[in-house]
Backbone bond lengths (Angstrom), bond angles and torsions (degrees), N, CA, C in turn:
res aa  C-N    CA-C-N  psi(-1)  N-CA   C-N-CA  omega(-1)  CA-C   N-CA-C  phi
1 M - - - 1.427 - - 1.545 108.26 -
2 V 1.297 116.09 126.36 1.457 120.88 -178.60 1.529 110.34 -89.35
3 L 1.312 116.48 -51.24 1.472 121.81 178.13 1.516 109.17 -131.07
4 P 1.336 118.50 117.57 1.459 119.80 -174.18 1.524 113.52 -71.35
5 R 1.311 119.06 -34.73 1.466 120.98 -179.53 1.524 108.90 -146.50
6 V 1.338 115.27 125.92 1.463 121.53 -178.45 1.518 108.23 -138.77
7 M 1.340 116.69 140.85 1.451 120.59 176.59 1.530 109.14 -77.70
8 V 1.322 116.47 128.50 1.461 122.24 177.02 1.523 107.79 -93.85
9 L 1.330 116.40 122.36 1.460 121.38 -179.05 1.516 112.25 -87.24
10 A 1.339 117.30 -36.37 1.459 120.35 -177.79 1.530 109.22 -160.14
11 V 1.346 115.17 153.79 1.465 122.76 175.61 1.519 107.08 -135.63
12 G 1.307 117.19 134.31 1.462 120.72 178.87 1.501 111.77 -164.74
13 S 1.326 116.12 177.92 1.458 121.89 177.33 1.517 108.91 -86.77
14 P 1.333 118.19 145.80 1.466 119.29 175.83 1.528 110.49 -56.40
15 G 1.330 117.07 129.50 1.455 120.41 -179.87 1.508 114.44 86.22
16 S 1.346 118.46 -0.63 1.455 119.99 -177.20 1.520 112.86 -85.24
17 G 1.350 116.34 -8.96 1.466 119.72 -177.46 1.499 112.07 88.29
18 Q 1.334 118.04 -6.69 1.455 121.54 177.45 1.521 108.12 -100.50
19 G 1.332 115.16 155.56 1.450 119.70 174.14 1.501 114.20 87.87
20 G 1.318 119.96 -9.58 1.464 122.06 -178.86 1.512 111.36 -110.88
21 S 1.311 118.55 62.46 1.444 121.37 -174.92 1.516 113.87 -76.13
22 G 1.340 117.56 -10.62 1.454 119.77 179.75 1.527 112.41 91.10
23 S 1.314 118.01 -17.11 1.471 120.43 175.12 1.516 108.01 -115.57
24 G 1.289 116.00 132.87 1.474 119.18 -177.48 1.498 110.30 103.73
25 L 1.314 116.79 -157.82 1.442 122.31 -174.86 1.512 109.12 -129.89
26 N 1.317 117.20 134.68 1.454 121.61 176.98 1.512 109.29 -98.65
27 A 1.326 117.66 120.80 1.464 121.64 177.72 1.513 107.33 -129.81
28 G 1.327 117.49 124.10 1.449 118.83 -179.13 1.507 111.32 -155.70
29 S 1.310 115.58 173.43 1.453 121.58 179.90 1.521 107.87 -127.26
30 Q 1.327 116.36 134.18 1.454 121.09 178.45 1.526 111.59 -82.86
31 S 1.333 117.16 -18.14 1.459 119.59 -176.81 1.524 110.92 -88.67
32 Q 1.299 116.15 152.22 1.465 123.55 175.69 1.526 112.12 54.96
33 G 1.324 117.55 46.17 1.456 120.61 176.66 1.511 112.62 64.86
34 G 1.313 117.98 49.56 1.449 124.10 -173.80 1.518 114.40 -52.77
35 V 1.306 115.56 160.97 1.454 123.70 179.99 1.527 107.70 -124.05
36 L 1.320 115.86 137.36 1.452 122.32 177.14 1.526 107.79 -96.76
37 V 1.340 116.57 123.12 1.459 121.86 -177.97 1.525 107.98 -120.87
38 T 1.340 116.71 125.75 1.450 121.46 176.30 1.514 109.22 -101.16
39 L 1.350 115.53 122.14 1.452 121.92 -175.09 1.528 110.50 -110.89
40 A 1.323 116.55 148.62 1.456 122.32 174.13 1.527 107.09 -97.00
41 V 1.333 116.24 101.77 1.470 121.18 -178.19 1.526 109.10 -136.95
42 D 1.328 115.30 161.86 1.467 119.80 174.90 1.542 109.08 -84.54
43 Q 1.330 116.02 177.04 1.460 121.01 -175.47 1.538 113.07 -58.27
44 A 1.323 116.95 -45.60 1.474 120.56 -178.26 1.525 111.32 -62.87
45 D 1.341 116.96 -44.13 1.469 120.57 179.08 1.523 110.66 -67.77
46 A 1.339 117.41 -36.58 1.460 120.95 178.14 1.533 109.79 -60.63
47 E 1.330 117.02 -42.17 1.458 120.55 179.06 1.521 111.20 -63.40
48 R 1.331 118.02 -38.53 1.466 121.42 177.23 1.522 110.98 -63.37
49 V 1.330 117.17 -45.31 1.460 120.50 -178.68 1.522 110.46 -67.78
50 I 1.318 118.23 -39.28 1.462 121.23 176.98 1.520 110.61 -60.40
51 Q 1.329 116.96 -46.24 1.458 119.96 178.90 1.531 110.87 -62.03
52 L 1.311 116.94 -40.06 1.469 120.74 178.54 1.524 111.21 -62.85
53 T 1.338 117.64 -43.18 1.462 119.53 -179.39 1.521 112.54 -69.86
54 E 1.331 117.02 -25.52 1.474 119.28 178.09 1.516 112.04 -81.61
55 T 1.319 118.58 -23.27 1.464 120.81 -178.45 1.517 113.92 -103.08
56 G 1.307 117.22 -10.74 1.461 119.92 -179.80 1.517 110.77 -177.05
57 L 1.286 115.49 -179.30 1.459 121.70 -178.78 1.529 109.70 -90.31
58 P 1.324 118.75 116.30 1.469 119.63 179.93 1.529 110.71 -73.05
59 Y 1.297 115.31 146.97 1.456 122.02 176.09 1.511 108.33 -112.65
60 L 1.316 116.44 139.61 1.457 122.68 179.02 1.502 109.03 -118.01
61 A 1.321 116.58 151.93 1.459 121.38 178.11 1.518 108.74 -134.75
62 L 1.321 116.66 140.83 1.448 122.02 176.22 1.518 107.86 -88.67
63 L 1.322 116.49 124.63 1.463 121.57 -178.25 1.513 110.80 -105.95
64 T 1.305 116.13 146.59 1.460 122.38 172.60 1.535 108.34 -96.68
65 P 1.315 119.00 167.33 1.465 119.88 176.02 1.537 113.08 -56.98
66 A 1.325 117.35 -26.21 1.457 121.01 -179.34 1.543 113.21 -87.83
67 S 1.342 118.01 -6.45 1.453 121.19 -178.90 1.517 110.86 -66.29
68 Q 1.331 114.26 141.91 1.458 120.06 176.82 1.517 108.13 -114.90
69 T 1.333 116.17 131.18 1.447 120.75 179.43 1.515 109.34 -123.20
70 G 1.316 115.44 160.26 1.458 120.60 177.64 1.504 109.54 -167.54
71 F 1.313 114.71 168.07 1.449 121.27 179.55 1.530 109.05 -96.35
72 D 1.309 116.95 143.16 1.459 122.88 176.28 1.519 108.02 -78.39
73 T 1.318 117.49 107.21 1.455 121.89 -175.83 1.525 112.04 -81.82
74 G 1.325 118.64 -9.75 1.453 120.88 -176.37 1.517 114.48 -90.66
75 S 1.326 119.11 -2.05 1.453 120.04 -176.81 1.527 111.34 -113.02
76 Q 1.307 115.32 170.78 1.458 122.72 178.87 1.519 108.50 -68.95
77 P 1.350 118.85 133.80 1.469 119.63 178.03 1.522 111.33 -64.27
78 L 1.329 116.82 142.62 1.449 122.82 -179.06 1.524 110.75 -73.58
79 F 1.339 116.18 -35.13 1.474 120.54 -176.50 1.514 109.23 -125.71
80 Q 1.306 115.88 137.00 1.455 121.32 176.02 1.511 108.24 -87.68
81 Q 1.338 117.15 139.60 1.449 120.40 179.54 1.493 111.80 -115.08
């Protein structure tokens, strides 16, 4: 897990005019009917998401207030700090 909780500003199809508000980060996939997601993140988190999108396909999950998230401490870290 790269970012456990992030505010989503917009969701749209690439080229639909949605999702590109200019603030936040745009991460999407052109393959298999990709979706453009605009996230509200700081500079460090934006760099993590950019690296993730360049090295693989990011997965997103919708969480409820009762959802519990955590980091897998048994694996190799994705990003060195």
